[in-house]
VOGU-3710 file (C-alpha; in Angstrom, 3 decimals, decimal comma):
1> mtsttnskke> -1,793/30,334/-21,141  1,108/32,766/-21,169  -0,230/35,984/-19,683  0,689/39,636/-19,907  -1,933/41,529/-17,943  -1,366/45,221/-17,293  -1,269/46,282/-13,634  -1,181/49,699/-12,080  1,675/48,654/-9,815  4,658/46,667/-10,963
11> vidflwewae> 4,800/43,058/-9,793  8,592/43,421/-9,894  8,376/45,610/-6,780  6,973/42,732/-4,728  9,492/40,274/-6,149  12,393/42,633/-5,450  11,332/43,000/-1,827  11,426/39,212/-1,527  14,851/38,979/-3,201  16,400/41,648/-0,965
21> nqgiwaklll> 15,318/39,683/2,117  16,897/36,487/0,761  20,273/37,725/-0,419  22,417/38,055/-3,536  21,536/34,594/-4,858  17,814/35,536/-4,932  18,570/38,779/-6,781  20,572/36,788/-9,340  17,680/34,326/-9,650  15,165/37,108/-10,297
31> rnilsssgcl> 17,436/38,849/-12,807  17,958/35,622/-14,778  14,223/34,807/-14,822  13,426/38,256/-16,203  16,150/37,864/-18,809  14,970/34,463/-20,015  11,202/34,999/-19,547  10,964/31,337/-18,613  12,633/28,473/-16,811  16,359/28,738/-16,216
41> sqqervtifq> 18,974/26,420/-17,622  20,595/23,927/-15,305  23,889/25,823/-15,509  22,148/29,035/-14,414  20,652/27,193/-11,459  24,047/25,778/-10,507  25,590/29,269/-10,529  22,785/30,660/-8,360  23,166/27,706/-6,015  26,907/28,320/-5,760
51> yflqsiklfs> 26,263/31,930/-4,725  23,863/30,556/-2,114  26,559/28,174/-0,854  29,059/31,012/-0,775  26,629/33,042/1,338  26,627/30,276/3,972  30,414/29,795/3,669  30,272/26,400/1,940  31,768/27,698/-1,310  34,317/30,294/-2,296
61> glpplaiskp> 35,920/31,925/-5,317  32,880/33,530/-6,927  33,235/37,224/-7,780  31,044/39,606/-5,764  27,873/40,812/-7,505  26,136/44,168/-7,365  22,580/43,675/-8,694  19,987/46,420/-8,695  16,291/45,990/-9,353  16,029/44,882/-12,998
71> pysissksvk> 13,631/46,581/-15,424  10,550/44,662/-16,486  8,710/45,444/-19,727  5,280/44,158/-20,729  5,154/41,789/-23,673  2,058/41,388/-25,759  1,073/38,594/-28,090  -1,765/38,250/-30,570  -2,487/34,736/-31,869  -5,112/33,950/-34,495
81> isrlsevtgv> -5,770/30,561/-36,073  -6,120/30,798/-39,834  -6,842/27,234/-40,880  -7,250/23,665/-39,539  -6,596/20,975/-42,137  -5,048/17,566/-42,942  -6,713/15,891/-39,969  -6,146/12,155/-39,563  -6,557/9,648/-36,749  -9,055/11,693/-34,722
91> nrlakdqtig> -12,386/10,005/-33,933  -14,252/9,384/-37,202  -13,344/12,748/-38,758  -13,184/12,644/-42,533  -9,936/13,335/-44,379  -9,315/16,291/-46,659  -11,525/18,664/-44,667  -10,437/22,258/-44,109  -11,847/24,873/-41,765  -10,851/28,428/-42,564
101> fspnltviyg> -11,335/30,605/-39,498  -12,557/34,174/-39,534  -10,253/36,703/-37,861  -13,235/37,642/-35,688  -15,857/34,924/-35,071  -16,337/31,470/-36,559  -19,303/29,212/-35,799  -19,177/25,463/-36,490  -22,669/24,065/-36,137  -23,598/20,419/-36,175
111> engtgktgys> -26,035/18,011/-34,680  -24,858/15,518/-32,092  -22,417/12,986/-33,508  -21,500/15,009/-36,613  -17,825/15,519/-35,724  -17,632/19,097/-34,487  -16,385/17,936/-31,059  -13,490/16,114/-32,755  -12,222/19,416/-34,200  -12,757/21,056/-30,800
121> rilkalgfsy> -10,687/18,364/-29,091  -7,725/19,050/-31,358  -7,731/22,756/-30,503  -8,295/22,013/-26,799  -5,237/19,724/-26,843  -3,155/22,672/-28,079  -4,408/25,334/-25,682  -5,461/25,745/-22,053  -8,696/24,740/-20,379  -10,090/24,246/-16,901
131> etsgtihpni> -10,613/20,644/-17,981  -7,209/19,055/-18,463  -8,290/15,423/-18,817  -9,494/13,704/-21,935  -7,966/11,278/-24,399  -8,379/11,719/-28,128  -9,120/8,339/-29,677  -8,863/7,345/-33,334  -11,756/5,739/-35,162  -12,221/2,676/-32,957
141> ynptkppksa> -14,081/0,939/-35,786  -11,160/1,333/-38,184  -8,708/-1,575/-37,722  -5,830/0,388/-39,311  -5,946/3,184/-36,676  -3,865/5,836/-38,497  -1,695/8,114/-36,312  -3,125/11,386/-34,997  -2,175/14,402/-37,042  -3,448/17,853/-37,967
151> kidfetngth> -2,024/20,983/-39,561  -2,705/24,320/-37,916  -1,938/27,551/-39,753  -1,906/30,600/-37,500  -0,542/34,124/-37,082  1,474/35,440/-34,157  1,598/39,223/-34,076  0,851/39,182/-37,799  3,541/36,605/-38,689  2,229/33,486/-40,437
161> qsftwtgsnr> 3,274/30,135/-38,981  2,367/26,468/-39,406  2,350/23,704/-36,829  1,816/19,990/-37,337  0,162/18,376/-34,341  0,909/14,679/-33,807  -1,253/13,961/-30,783  1,111/14,900/-27,932  3,422/17,700/-29,086  2,836/21,343/-28,158
171> cndldtisvf> 3,409/24,759/-29,660  4,382/27,617/-27,345  2,354/30,212/-29,246  -0,731/28,002/-29,414  -0,445/27,376/-25,676  -2,025/30,803/-25,255  -5,361/29,565/-26,689  -8,149/29,449/-24,086  -10,877/26,780/-24,262  -14,242/26,751/-22,461
181> nnhcvaisls> -16,500/23,700/-22,716  -19,447/22,323/-20,808  -17,184/20,357/-18,443  -15,517/23,588/-17,367  -18,560/24,789/-15,456  -18,173/22,528/-12,419  -14,413/23,086/-12,422  -14,801/26,832/-12,789  -17,150/27,042/-9,802  -14,843/24,973/-7,580
191> drqlvvtpig> -11,842/26,318/-5,674  -9,296/26,584/-8,492  -6,364/28,454/-9,971  -7,017/31,375/-12,269  -7,089/30,439/-15,950  -4,924/33,431/-16,842  -2,153/35,029/-14,902  -2,212/38,839/-14,674  0,808/40,665/-16,016  3,916/39,613/-14,186
201> felfglvtde> 2,130/37,144/-11,932  3,592/34,291/-13,943  6,908/35,431/-12,458  5,741/34,262/-9,042  5,103/30,831/-10,512  8,489/30,809/-12,251  10,261/31,823/-9,030  8,368/29,081/-7,167  9,414/26,475/-9,746  13,035/27,593/-9,527
211> lnalaqlint> 12,965/27,481/-5,720  11,762/23,889/-5,923  14,573/23,100/-8,370  17,134/24,759/-6,060  15,756/22,741/-3,135  16,566/19,643/-5,166  20,111/20,954/-5,593  20,440/21,049/-1,806  19,560/17,356/-1,732  22,038/16,739/-4,544
221> ekqklpvtdw> 24,686/18,654/-2,611  24,055/16,521/0,456  24,514/13,401/-1,644  27,951/14,714/-2,616  28,884/14,687/1,072  29,141/10,991/1,956  28,771/10,108/5,620  30,377/6,709/6,141  29,181/4,561/9,028  32,503/3,835/10,696
231> lalflpgtpq> 31,053/2,183/13,791  31,112/-1,326/12,323  34,944/-1,198/12,201  35,290/-0,792/15,962  34,799/-3,244/18,818  32,044/-2,518/21,342  33,244/-1,356/24,737  36,390/0,458/23,628  36,864/4,237/24,054  37,235/4,482/20,282
241> hsaisklssk> 33,894/2,706/19,711  32,175/5,040/22,175  33,611/8,128/20,481  32,696/6,973/16,956  29,142/6,059/18,068  28,653/9,737/18,965  30,179/11,054/15,737  28,389/14,243/14,647  28,978/17,725/13,305  29,928/18,743/16,871
251> tvvseltila> 32,688/16,125/17,240  36,094/17,657/18,075  38,823/16,081/15,955  41,526/16,759/18,563  39,650/14,556/21,029  39,690/11,711/18,517  43,421/12,232/17,947  44,075/11,419/21,633  42,425/8,019/21,110  44,495/7,368/17,978
261> gfddghnqrl> 48,271/6,964/17,555  49,727/3,466/17,146  53,514/3,029/17,249  55,864/0,034/17,536  55,468/-0,052/21,320  51,697/-0,432/20,950  52,244/-3,156/18,375  54,634/-5,173/20,648  52,171/-4,934/23,506  49,377/-6,160/21,236
271> iaktkeltgl> 51,463/-9,212/20,262  52,322/-10,001/23,909  48,751/-9,708/25,100  47,474/-11,844/22,253  49,958/-14,587/23,211  48,984/-14,315/26,874  45,320/-14,718/26,002  46,076/-17,783/23,906  47,844/-19,397/26,927  44,682/-19,270/28,996
281> nkalieatir> 43,200/-22,763/28,218  39,694/-22,063/29,230  38,321/-24,932/27,197  40,462/-27,497/29,031  39,339/-26,278/32,446  35,715/-26,334/31,332  36,181/-29,917/30,075  37,745/-30,959/33,421  34,850/-29,436/35,305  32,360/-31,352/33,186
291> elklkisdie> 34,313/-34,594/33,807  34,447/-34,052/37,605  30,731/-33,428/37,734  30,093/-36,688/35,874  32,337/-38,630/38,296  30,600/-37,185/41,349  27,212/-38,026/39,873  28,408/-41,568/39,128  29,578/-42,107/42,746  26,343/-40,648/44,126
301> nsltkirkae> 24,334/-43,113/42,042  26,451/-46,016/43,421  26,075/-44,746/47,008  22,310/-44,680/46,533  22,365/-48,366/45,471  24,617/-49,372/48,373  22,453/-47,603/50,939  19,415/-49,275/49,398  21,051/-52,671/49,899  22,024/-51,767/53,473
311> siinnktwqe> 18,409/-50,920/54,288  17,286/-54,355/53,078  20,055/-56,732/54,177  21,849/-55,890/57,378  22,807/-57,562/60,664  19,292/-57,317/62,031  17,454/-58,634/58,944  20,127/-61,270/58,447  19,747/-62,683/61,982  15,944/-62,384/61,752
321> qhktitdiav> 15,958/-64,488/58,583  18,240/-67,077/60,187  15,799/-67,414/63,147  12,764/-67,599/60,769  14,306/-70,498/58,838  15,183/-72,291/62,125  11,667/-71,812/63,566  10,012/-73,144/60,423  12,175/-76,300/60,591  11,309/-76,919/64,267
331> lqkqsqrgls> 7,575/-76,492/63,709  7,644/-78,740/60,651  9,374/-81,491/62,723  6,777/-81,170/65,477  4,000/-81,548/62,967  5,574/-84,665/61,421  6,221/-86,314/64,816  2,596/-86,021/66,055  1,181/-87,737/63,003  3,715/-90,567/63,240
341> eivssfsieq> 2,699/-91,326/66,738  -0,982/-91,434/65,809  -0,692/-93,814/62,810  2,161/-96,042/64,072  -0,219/-98,808/65,290  -2,461/-98,745/62,217  -0,225/-99,837/59,334  -1,085/-96,667/57,294  1,266/-96,162/54,361  2,733/-92,894/53,080
351> yssaqflsfi> 1,350/-90,969/56,041  4,204/-88,457/55,821  3,380/-87,491/52,254  1,783/-84,209/51,369  -1,048/-86,019/49,686  -1,963/-87,830/52,899  -1,854/-84,603/54,829  -4,108/-83,000/52,224  -6,471/-85,964/52,440  -7,057/-85,762/56,183
361> taadaylkll> -7,186/-81,960/56,029  -9,962/-82,113/53,402  -11,892/-84,596/55,539  -11,687/-82,319/58,554  -12,887/-79,383/56,424  -15,844/-81,543/55,231  -16,830/-82,366/58,805  -16,774/-78,697/59,680  -19,014/-78,108/56,689  -21,446/-80,704/58,113
371> aksnypaesd> -21,279/-78,982/61,504  -20,058/-82,171/63,140  -17,740/-80,658/65,652  -17,971/-83,752/67,927  -17,423/-86,297/65,189  -17,021/-89,172/65,664  -19,766/-89,561/68,268  -21,031/-92,907/69,527  -23,581/-93,407/66,829  -21,620/-91,809/63,908
381> vciycqqnld> -20,708/-93,845/60,819  -17,917/-93,304/58,273  -18,593/-90,158/56,275  -17,162/-91,763/53,144  -18,732/-95,276/53,151  -21,506/-94,872/55,723  -20,362/-98,049/57,551  -20,333/-98,396/61,270  -17,154/-97,409/63,007  -15,469/-99,681/65,517
391> tpakellany> -13,828/-98,292/68,605  -10,219/-98,144/67,220  -11,391/-96,340/64,133  -13,201/-93,786/66,240  -10,034/-93,182/68,281  -7,905/-92,754/65,115  -10,344/-90,241/63,591  -10,563/-88,295/66,822  -6,738/-88,058/66,993  -6,612/-86,810/63,373
401> rvllndttqq> -8,992/-84,007/64,265  -6,977/-83,012/67,286  -3,783/-82,919/65,238  -5,316/-80,931/62,347  -6,714/-78,260/64,606  -3,308/-77,591/66,173  -1,734/-73,935/65,482  1,638/-75,257/64,434  0,796/-75,136/60,732  -0,493/-71,590/61,024
411> qinqlsasrn> 2,786/-70,516/62,534  4,674/-72,243/59,748  2,617/-70,340/57,153  3,236/-66,952/58,792  6,962/-67,527/59,010  7,080/-68,682/55,384  5,319/-65,468/54,277  7,884/-63,366/56,109  10,705/-65,298/54,493  9,203/-64,913/51,000
421> hfkaqmtyvd> 8,811/-61,151/51,504  12,476/-60,850/52,353  13,429/-62,815/49,260  11,330/-60,414/47,153  13,128/-57,420/48,629  16,458/-59,000/47,807  15,626/-58,754/44,107  15,985/-54,959/44,434  19,480/-55,269/45,764  22,093/-54,585/43,043
431> gaiklaqasw> 24,952/-56,977/43,470  26,720/-55,896/40,287  27,409/-52,186/40,778  29,838/-50,811/38,152  31,291/-47,297/37,912  30,794/-45,609/34,501  33,401/-42,896/35,196  37,148/-43,365/35,847  37,111/-41,934/39,359  39,745/-44,536/40,342
441> gyddegtikq> 41,514/-44,239/36,986  42,091/-46,867/34,300  43,752/-50,274/34,428  46,613/-51,395/32,226  44,230/-52,270/29,421  42,637/-48,837/29,455  39,418/-50,017/31,029  37,745/-47,986/33,766  39,183/-49,257/37,036  36,730/-50,520/39,661
451> pqelieynnt> 37,867/-50,105/43,336  38,753/-53,332/45,270  36,187/-52,505/47,945  33,457/-52,457/45,272  34,643/-55,724/43,755  34,599/-57,429/47,176  31,189/-55,881/47,911  29,687/-57,243/44,696  31,145/-60,722/45,318  29,982/-60,902/48,950
461> lsslkkavtd> 26,528/-59,568/48,112  26,109/-62,121/45,329  26,921/-64,929/47,823  24,475/-63,522/50,338  21,701/-63,327/47,756  22,307/-67,016/46,890  22,201/-67,995/50,606  18,852/-66,229/50,952  17,496/-67,951/47,883  18,677/-71,348/49,159
471> dnipngdlpl> 17,428/-70,745/52,748  20,981/-71,289/53,817  21,518/-68,398/56,175  24,149/-69,247/58,793  23,910/-68,127/62,361  25,888/-65,040/63,312  26,524/-61,495/62,022  26,143/-60,471/58,378  29,459/-61,180/56,636  29,408/-57,787/54,822
481> kystlltafe> 30,830/-54,459/56,038  28,981/-51,640/54,263  31,008/-49,022/56,073  34,181/-50,025/54,278  32,712/-49,364/50,838  30,700/-46,338/51,927  33,762/-44,743/53,481  35,833/-45,342/50,352  33,112/-43,827/48,110  32,453/-40,842/50,398
491> ekkqalakel> 36,150/-40,048/50,605  36,447/-40,227/46,818  33,384/-38,023/46,411  34,802/-35,417/48,793  38,122/-35,448/46,959  36,387/-34,955/43,615  34,186/-32,148/45,021  37,260/-30,395/46,357  38,931/-30,632/42,973  35,731/-29,410/41,272
501> nsresdlani> 35,596/-26,388/43,533  39,219/-25,636/42,753  38,669/-25,916/39,017  35,586/-23,722/39,117  37,560/-21,127/41,033  40,249/-21,353/38,374  37,647/-20,860/35,672  36,189/-17,795/37,400  39,606/-16,268/37,697  40,567/-17,098/34,145
511> atkerqitie> 37,358/-15,396/32,852  38,254/-12,243/34,756  41,807/-12,378/33,497  40,614/-13,085/29,995  38,250/-10,104/30,106  41,022/-7,845/31,300  43,385/-8,976/28,556  40,635/-8,861/25,896  39,696/-5,283/26,836  43,328/-4,234/26,512
521> inelkdrkil> 43,729/-6,053/23,181  40,498/-4,496/21,794  41,615/-1,022/22,795  44,968/-1,555/21,041  43,251/-2,887/17,906  40,744/0,014/17,777  43,586/2,474/18,366  45,274/1,090/15,258  42,020/1,207/13,236  41,352/4,788/14,302
531> tdhltnittt> 44,926/5,718/13,371  44,521/4,138/9,916  41,155/5,861/9,188  41,530/9,128/11,076  41,909/11,187/7,893  38,723/9,770/6,348  36,824/10,024/9,614  37,881/13,675/9,816  36,417/14,134/6,308  33,161/12,565/7,511
541> ienlkkidil> 33,024/15,048/10,408  33,558/17,934/7,981  30,775/16,566/5,744  28,445/16,314/8,743  29,158/19,951/9,552  28,360/20,983/5,977  25,160/18,928/5,952  24,155/20,544/9,237  24,638/23,987/7,705  22,633/22,973/4,616
551> nknqnafntr> 19,801/21,640/6,781  19,688/24,850/8,789  19,458/26,866/5,544  17,062/24,515/3,731  14,197/26,949/4,295  15,950/29,479/2,085  14,221/27,738/-0,846  10,896/27,305/0,910  8,110/28,725/-1,248  6,163/30,150/1,687
561> sisikttear> 7,933/33,499/1,508  7,158/33,891/-2,199  3,534/32,840/-1,540  3,251/35,646/1,011  4,469/38,138/-1,582  2,063/36,674/-4,128  -0,779/37,179/-1,660  0,204/40,797/-1,141  0,400/41,425/-4,882  -2,806/39,526/-5,522
571> eelvrqnfna> -4,660/41,603/-2,957  -3,410/44,849/-4,424  -3,261/44,037/-8,130  -5,882/41,347/-8,819  -8,822/41,447/-6,439  -10,097/44,918/-7,276  -9,786/44,519/-11,050  -11,320/41,047/-11,008  -14,304/42,101/-8,905  -15,022/45,135/-11,070
581> ifktelaafr> -14,832/43,254/-14,377  -16,778/40,287/-12,978  -19,673/42,531/-11,988  -19,737/43,964/-15,502  -19,844/40,485/-17,029  -22,620/39,387/-14,659  -24,610/42,418/-15,807  -24,149/41,356/-19,438  -25,891/38,074/-18,533  -28,469/39,912/-16,363
591> kshlnidlnf> -27,239/38,163/-13,197  -26,205/41,203/-11,189  -28,690/40,270/-8,497  -26,601/37,217/-7,558  -24,298/38,230/-4,726  -21,243/36,110/-5,403  -18,495/36,289/-2,776  -15,081/35,993/-4,402  -12,076/35,135/-2,288  -8,526/34,922/-3,548
601> atdrgnskvq> -5,703/32,791/-2,187  -2,226/31,615/-3,179  -1,037/28,076/-3,835  2,730/27,701/-4,358  2,937/31,074/-6,044  -0,228/30,631/-8,133  -3,412/32,671/-7,628  -6,569/30,798/-6,653  -10,163/31,949/-6,573  -13,032/30,700/-4,418
611> qrvkshllte> -16,710/31,474/-4,984  -19,515/31,243/-2,441  -23,119/32,374/-1,942  -23,552/32,990/1,781  -20,820/30,439/2,551  -22,382/27,830/0,246  -20,892/26,359/-2,892  -22,488/27,749/-6,018  -23,285/24,241/-7,270  -25,372/23,659/-4,133
621> ilsegeqkai> -27,515/26,799/-4,505  -27,839/27,903/-8,136  -29,618/26,383/-11,119  -27,628/24,901/-13,998  -28,377/27,935/-16,151  -27,204/30,315/-13,431  -24,074/28,231/-12,897  -23,301/28,339/-16,625  -23,811/32,134/-16,738  -21,473/32,667/-13,747
631> alsefltelq> -18,846/30,318/-15,160  -18,927/32,213/-18,461  -18,695/35,534/-16,582  -15,622/34,368/-14,673  -14,015/33,050/-17,837  -14,606/36,322/-19,694  -13,346/38,262/-16,675  -10,075/36,369/-16,648  -9,653/36,921/-20,384  -9,756/40,667/-19,757
641> ldnskstvif> -7,129/40,398/-17,045  -4,814/38,937/-19,670  -2,991/41,321/-21,968  -2,524/38,795/-24,763  -5,003/38,580/-27,615  -5,091/34,880/-28,358  -7,915/32,789/-29,735  -10,808/31,857/-27,447  -12,720/28,644/-28,161  -16,199/27,856/-26,853
651> ddpvnsldhh> -17,484/24,283/-27,172  -21,268/24,072/-26,621  -21,286/27,133/-24,348  -25,081/27,578/-24,036  -26,244/24,213/-22,678  -28,787/24,860/-19,879  -29,269/28,505/-20,969  -32,709/29,824/-21,878  -33,236/31,771/-25,099  -32,757/35,130/-23,339
661> liddysrrai> -29,333/34,111/-22,016  -28,452/32,627/-25,392  -29,040/36,036/-26,962  -26,983/37,641/-24,178  -24,135/35,218/-24,890  -24,351/35,896/-28,646  -23,991/39,625/-28,148  -21,090/39,105/-25,745  -19,276/36,661/-28,042  -19,569/39,029/-31,052
671> alskdrqvii> -18,325/41,945/-28,960  -15,410/39,828/-27,686  -14,445/38,958/-31,266  -13,566/42,629/-31,845  -10,574/42,181/-29,502  -9,613/38,574/-30,099  -10,552/35,709/-32,370  -13,540/33,645/-31,174  -14,389/30,106/-32,361  -17,690/28,527/-31,316
681> fthsillfns> -18,639/24,849/-31,694  -22,345/24,256/-31,058  -25,267/21,945/-31,729  -27,769/24,601/-30,588  -29,841/25,898/-33,474  -30,993/28,655/-31,108  -27,446/29,895/-30,710  -26,760/29,515/-34,435  -29,800/31,597/-35,386  -29,146/34,114/-32,609
691> lfyfrdkpqy> -25,621/34,763/-33,882  -26,926/34,856/-37,430  -29,555/37,374/-36,378  -27,171/39,722/-34,560  -24,611/39,580/-37,350  -26,544/42,123/-39,389  -27,182/44,561/-36,527  -25,589/47,999/-36,997  -23,596/47,871/-33,782  -21,704/44,858/-35,071
701> kgidltfyns> -20,990/46,200/-38,514  -17,502/45,401/-39,741  -17,164/42,205/-37,677  -16,554/39,188/-39,858  -18,704/36,174/-38,868  -18,251/32,870/-40,687  -20,693/29,967/-40,318  -19,946/26,292/-41,029  -22,006/23,150/-40,885  -20,534/19,812/-39,794
711> rneheetgii> -22,363/16,736/-41,008  -21,965/13,001/-41,583  -21,526/11,090/-44,806  -21,650/7,324/-44,663  -19,314/6,250/-41,818  -17,401/9,524/-41,634  -18,117/12,631/-39,613  -16,940/16,213/-39,746  -17,840/16,956/-43,370  -17,495/20,754/-43,415
721> snaeevnsvk> -19,639/22,993/-45,584  -20,659/26,641/-45,606  -23,756/27,189/-43,478  -24,970/30,693/-43,945  -28,397/29,324/-43,039  -28,237/25,871/-41,612  -31,889/25,949/-40,704  -33,221/26,368/-44,264  -35,428/24,409/-46,664  -32,488/24,124/-49,014
731> syigkinill> -30,246/22,533/-46,397  -32,788/19,817/-45,578  -33,513/19,119/-49,257  -29,783/18,625/-49,687  -29,702/16,147/-46,793  -32,565/14,144/-48,304  -30,871/14,059/-51,722  -27,634/12,787/-50,158  -29,503/10,126/-48,214  -31,428/8,877/-51,256
741> ssaksrpeae> -28,342/8,791/-53,432  -26,101/6,993/-50,920  -25,636/3,252/-50,829  -27,564/1,302/-48,234  -24,865/1,301/-45,563  -27,431/0,616/-42,804  -30,976/-0,782/-42,520  -33,431/0,731/-44,998  -36,053/1,560/-42,366  -33,487/3,441/-40,310
751> maedgygylr> -32,371/5,491/-43,334  -36,011/6,182/-44,281  -36,794/7,347/-40,720  -33,931/9,859/-40,904  -35,176/11,018/-44,313  -38,683/11,616/-42,997  -37,186/13,644/-40,169  -35,429/15,878/-42,705  -38,627/16,117/-44,756  -40,660/17,197/-41,724
761> saielcvene> -38,164/19,993/-40,964  -38,237/21,058/-44,630  -42,038/21,287/-44,520  -41,944/23,376/-41,329  -39,419/25,792/-42,816  -41,301/25,953/-46,113  -44,445/26,986/-44,241  -42,486/29,485/-42,149  -40,324/31,065/-44,842  -42,074/30,562/-48,157
771> ilnntvrryq> -45,783/30,136/-47,522  -46,050/32,606/-44,582  -43,301/34,799/-46,069  -41,262/34,935/-42,782  -44,074/36,712/-40,999  -43,084/34,796/-37,869  -39,696/33,044/-37,612  -38,751/30,400/-35,114  -35,927/31,225/-32,710  -36,132/34,906/-33,657
781> knvaltqfik> -37,997/37,929/-32,378  -40,751/40,123/-33,772  -43,664/39,646/-36,168  -43,101/41,064/-39,677  -46,486/42,574/-40,455  -45,163/43,949/-43,720  -44,703/40,335/-44,828  -48,085/39,301/-43,544  -49,977/41,033/-46,388  -47,932/39,077/-48,957
791> ingqlldsnk> -49,389/35,716/-47,892  -51,488/34,110/-50,705  -54,503/32,883/-48,760  -56,144/31,225/-51,768  -53,140/29,023/-52,509  -52,865/28,228/-48,803  -56,488/27,100/-48,600  -56,272/24,893/-51,681  -53,090/23,066/-50,661  -53,014/23,057/-46,885
801> eqlnelferc> -54,821/19,709/-46,515  -52,361/17,847/-48,755  -49,418/19,586/-47,078  -50,747/18,710/-43,592  -51,341/15,080/-44,631  -47,756/14,857/-45,807  -46,532/16,453/-42,535  -48,566/14,000/-40,395  -47,121/11,056/-42,291  -43,630/12,352/-41,554
811> cgyikghsnp> -44,518/12,617/-37,860  -45,703/9,018/-37,847  -42,499/7,706/-39,370  -39,759/9,609/-37,626  -38,026/8,360/-34,502  -39,817/9,446/-31,335  -42,701/10,812/-33,464  -45,277/13,077/-31,878  -48,331/11,452/-33,460  -49,105/8,224/-31,570
821> meihneptlq> -52,699/8,029/-32,782  -51,686/6,248/-35,983  -49,043/3,563/-36,312  -47,598/2,730/-39,734  -45,370/-0,033/-40,856  -41,656/0,661/-41,144  -41,067/3,237/-43,911  -39,218/2,406/-47,095  -36,873/4,509/-49,166  -39,313/4,271/-52,102
831> elktdfetfk> -42,094/5,765/-49,940  -39,714/8,534/-48,844  -38,809/9,246/-52,454  -42,495/9,482/-53,469  -43,386/11,840/-50,585  -40,274/13,910/-51,247  -41,345/14,438/-54,876  -44,829/15,411/-53,693  -43,319/18,046/-51,368  -41,186/19,526/-54,119
841> klrtifs> -44,233/19,901/-56,359  -46,234/21,600/-53,595  -43,309/23,921/-52,936  -43,207/25,108/-56,555  -46,823/26,236/-56,209  -45,828/28,834/-53,614  -42,551/29,927/-55,204
//
């Protein structure tokens, strides 16, 4: 809502104080806003921003300005809606309907679902309301879904205009319409912005919006100042890299210049150092070191094998094995000679064979098993044939036993075990050692050369291993000199280790040298890069300085300062007027006893109001009716703060109000319509009759009130007709006639139930208005005793039973009927038609 509320003190005074504190650009901003009475063009903003930049020395060339406090005149606007027509695509509203609005007050009455809210939604979409949400849908049952459209004829300051609404477009003049509906109550009683803006206070909002737009220009200006990241061009560790890494608005260009400068002398030095670095063959040295380490490892492996062999076969073990073999041979000969002597006189064959030896050994073991240690005794027989033994046989057997129990064989076995153990150890001796690395170089065929000492070692060791296997170990020292091979390998190992140490020292030195040369090369390269880009880097430094200045002055467009001024103006210009008017409006609704604490605040230049009852939210303390009365009081208060005279729309404003408050609202709405056009949409018959009642009161003489009825026909809603008395016998008779004459678009019982509902209301009104001559009227005050004497008691007595019977039947048929004592079958349209005719005949009796 565009607002033009009169104030005792000019808002411009507060705004000018703010502008003087900010500077010339703020004065220019305020002057342009007052000139345009709205948002500035982008070019105007750019000019203001340039003056701002010039004030912080980031722009030059603008002429100096001398701006004094600009004058500010109050504008006033009166908007009245003349006609709403040509509605399509809105809910189920019928086409070709026209609502002509009274210049004062228009009431559109309709039951729920009759389309009045659809018309209200159109007007709400054009104006301003606490409730900003809500989508207007087309007829969802119509597959064609025509586009939204409506024509609004209106007058602005007496000038006729037309506007075609298409669902989303707006009209500046119609923006000033104010809408209050049932949803506004909760929003109104919350912490919110004022619906209207007192005279000049919209300027605070405009200044705030422009400050936000100028703040965006600062960001745009920063984007025009590119800050290139130069660090990636430079090599880490150089003086140039260090300097660029610290690049900022405080960087001194002359210090960078010292690190730049690249002439032919620098270039020649760069070439020489690059060549010198290339000559350092680090890779070759590293490869040599790897090769030397492999050779040393190879020799160490061979030395391990040689020392293993030396621990197994040496002079001592060699001579021990020679003695073992000799001792075994001697013992074996002794054993063979004893047996020969025993059997020589007995013609025993093959006595030297192993089988014979096994035979006599088994016999001796058998005798030991029989515990015959003295066998053969005098009386013993042969253990095999049980025959008597003669004296020679006994002597032979006794000699066998003596021979078999000799220790010579045990000694032979022990020596044989020792010999076999030595043979087993010899299997671990490697007699074919071969070097895998060319520690002694390569032969003529390019094969790794094996040293002569190793070749002789392998050959000798192979012969020794064969001698051990064959038990052919000669007497004397071991024919193998380990020391010769070990000395040769140790000397080679030491030579290789010395060379390795030398190469590793070379590598360490070359790394140091390489680092020194690389550092010098990198510095020369970065010097050249800095020389090539110094101009652009200097531009980056200048941009950083400008960005730093912009950041330091960013708060120039902060809205806090204008909010402070808004608060000052609000305190002085709004609070007192609002409180005074609000108390008057509360009195009109007889709610003066409610102590409502009003607190005002500022949000980004806009005035906010908070309401509390002893620190509690109103919605937590008050009844729904009280909440509605306070919300209406606040709404009416804000309308009076606004100097414009635009249309005010109320959509179902009296929900939750009792009949006393409904009358209070009616009086207030009629009084308001003297100053500005009022349009009321309602389904409350109490409100309709209350307005209708007060229309004829002397104090409201000369105020034009127009009443409409919105009803349904078939599938369409919003059928508009004149409704001077919606709640009349005639209106309900008309509804019944329409219902009976319409096609059966829905179930017959459902249509008949609606018809009986209309008939019941017609009977009630007939009794009230025609039979009792309006002695007592529903929804209205007083008893008309002058009408009481006109009642025809005789006619009433003779027809009341039939009339009551007809009324009770209606109660039994209608939806949610109040007569549960009697249950009928579903009504038919024929029954409705018959009872309707009966009612019309009874009515003629009393007319």
